[in-house]
N, C-alpha and C positions, 0 to 999 in steps of 0.2 A: 319624288315630289309630293305625293299625296300626303306623306307623313308629315312634310315641312307645311303643307297648306293647313293640315288638321292642327298642327302646333300653332301655326299662325293665327288661326282661328279662334283657338283656344285661348291665347293670350291676348288677343284682341279684345274680346269679351269680357276677359278679366279686368283688363285696363280700363275698358270703357264702364263697366260696372263699379269696381272699385274707386277709380280717380273721379268718376263723374257724381258718386256721391259726395267723395271728398271736396269736390270743387262748389257743388250745390251747397253744402254746408258751410265751407269757407266764405261764400258770398252771403250767406245769411248772417256770418259771424262779423264777416267785413262791414256789413250796414249796420249791424248794432254797435260794433266799437267805433265806427267812424275814424278808423287809423289808415291814412293813405298808404302806407307800407303793405297792410295787409290786402288792400285790391291789387297790388302790383303783384304778390306772391300769388294770389288765386288767379290773376290774368296768365301769368306765366305758367301754372300748374294745369290751366286749361288746356295747354297745348297737348297733355297724354290722352285724354278722351277724344279730343279732336283728330289725333293722329289714328287712335282705334278706330273712330268711326271711318274713316277715309279707307281704312284698312279693310273694312266690313264690306265697304262697297267694292274695292277691289276683288275681294272673295267672291262675291255674287256675281260680279261680272266674268269671272273665271269659271265660275260654275254654269252660269247661263251667258253664253257668247253672243247672243242677241241683244243682250244689255250692254250699251255701250259706256265706257266710264265718262264721268264728268270731266272737263277741262280743270277743274280746280282740285281732283281727286290725286293727280301724279304730284300736284304742288305739295298736298299735306300729307303726303307720304314720304317725299323727298325732304323737303325744308323744315316740316314741322318735324318730321323724324329724326333731323339732325339736331334739332333743340331737345327731342325726348332723350336722344342717347347722350347728350350733354347732361342734363337733368339726373340721368339714370348713373352716369359716371361721378356726378355729384354725390349723390345718394349711397352709392358704395364706398366714395371715399370717405363721408362722414359714418357710415357703419363701420367701417375697419378702424376709423378713429376711436368709436365708442368701444370696440372690443380689445384695441391696443392700450387704452388707458382710461379705463372706466373710473379708477380711483379717483386720479385729479378730476375729471369731467363731473364725476359726482359730486365733489367738494365745490366745485364753481357752479352747478346747478343750485345747489343748496345755497350759496352766498347769493346769488341773483335773486333766488325766490325770498330771501329774507329782505334783501334789500328793497324789493318790488311788494312786500307783505303778502306773499302769496303762498299756498301749500304746496309742497313738494309731492308730486304723485311717485316718484322714483326713489325709494327709500335704500335700496340695496345695490351693490355691484352686481349680483345676479340679475337683478332686473335691468339694469342698465344694459349687459351682456346680452340678453335677451332682444332687447331693443336693437342692439347692434346688429344682431343676425336678422330680425325682420326687416330692418332698413337694408342692409344688403340684399336679401332676396327681392325685395320690391325693386331695388335698381337693377339687380340682374334681370329679371321680368320686363321691366322698362326697355333696358338696352336689348334683350334677345328679341323681344315684339317687334321694335323700331326696325332693327337689323333684318328680320325675315321679312317683314313688309316690303323693305327695299329691295331685297333680292327677289321676291314674288312680283313685285312691279316690273323689274328687269325681265324676268323670266317672261311676263303677260306679254310685253312689248316685243321681245325676241320671237314669239310665237305668233304673235299679229302680223309682225314683218314678215316672217317665212309663208304665212298663210296668203298673203296679199301678192307675195312674188310669184 
């Protein structure tokens, strides 16, 4: 169980830092662009650092039993974690799509960029495949972190219940 706790803590810190910076930068871009869809995406992606913060609170409570969990922490781990799993599955699916059909997607990205008069930062199929691998890894990290934290929460309540009885 110690290895699961350690891995869960590492993944929670990674998600909190990586996605926390991503959400903050997304908020700044959404404010500058003024596009309502950007706000929706940023709010939805904020579930990842929120779940990670709740997981770190759980880890703190496991390490120091005198610190009790807030009544919001299990909700943040269970329900927000379920949404994080959904986002992770979406990331894995998109990454697999990038890996399976990079040539078609590269052509599509270039067409969209020329229609919107933007520069394309992805110029080769290899860059698109690298992006696909990165997105799949991010999705797996999100899923693993959320599922480990749900399992740790269940273990925490089982241990507390057995101590009380």
